[in-house]
C-alpha positions in Angstrom: 0.0 -0.1 0.0 1.3 3.5 -0.9 0.7 6.7 1.0 0.9 10.2 -0.3 3.0 13.0 1.5 3.3 16.5 1.1 6.7 18.2 0.9 7.5 21.9 0.9 10.5 22.6 -1.2 12.3 25.7 -2.7 11.1 26.2 -6.2 14.8 26.1 -7.5 15.2 22.7 -5.9 12.1 21.5 -7.4 13.2 22.9 -10.9 16.5 20.9 -10.6 14.8 17.8 -9.3 12.5 17.9 -12.3 15.4 18.1 -14.6 17.2 15.2 -12.7 14.2 13.1 -12.9 13.7 13.8 -16.7 17.3 12.8 -17.3 16.8 9.6 -15.5 13.6 9.1 -17.4 11.5 8.9 -14.1 9.4 11.2 -11.9 10.3 13.1 -9.1 8.1 10.8 -6.7 9.9 7.8 -8.1 13.4 9.4 -7.8 12.6 10.5 -4.0 11.1 7.0 -3.4 14.3 5.3 -4.6 16.7 7.6 -2.5 14.5 6.9 0.6 14.6 3.1 0.1 18.4 3.4 -0.4 18.7 5.4 2.9 16.5 2.9 4.9 18.4 -0.2 3.2 21.8 1.2 4.3 20.6 2.1 7.8 19.3 -1.5 8.2 22.4 -2.8 6.9 24.5 -0.8 9.4 22.5 -1.8 12.3 22.8 -5.4 11.5 26.6 -5.1 11.0 26.7 -3.1 14.3 24.8 -5.9 16.2 27.1 -8.5 14.8 30.4 -6.5 15.8 28.9 -6.0 19.3 28.2 -9.5 19.6 31.6 -10.4 18.7 33.1 -8.0 21.0 31.1 -9.4 23.9 32.0 -13.0 23.2 35.7 -12.3 22.4 38.1 -13.8 19.9 40.1 -16.8 20.7 43.4 -16.3 19.1 45.3 -19.2 21.0 47.8 -16.8 22.3 49.8 -17.7 25.4 52.2 -15.2 27.1 55.9 -16.0 26.6 57.5 -17.6 29.5 60.4 -15.1 29.8 61.7 -11.9 28.4 64.4 -13.9 26.6 61.7 -16.0 24.9 59.9 -13.0 23.9 62.9 -11.7 21.9 63.9 -15.0 20.2 64.0 -14.8 16.5 
């Protein structure tokens, strides 16, 4: 289901948007809808990545590291 919205924009901006939409062979409405969908998609993607990263931080990462027994062992080549 689609819902109409009303925007108040400067006349110069509307003029430029009409030109841009015409160049892309679409309407201003479709142009704005596409941009809003992209913004929402990126935000959701960011939030998913953020939740994954925070989960990994909470659980930690086992790198199987053990501290060296002595200073000499640390500096062995």
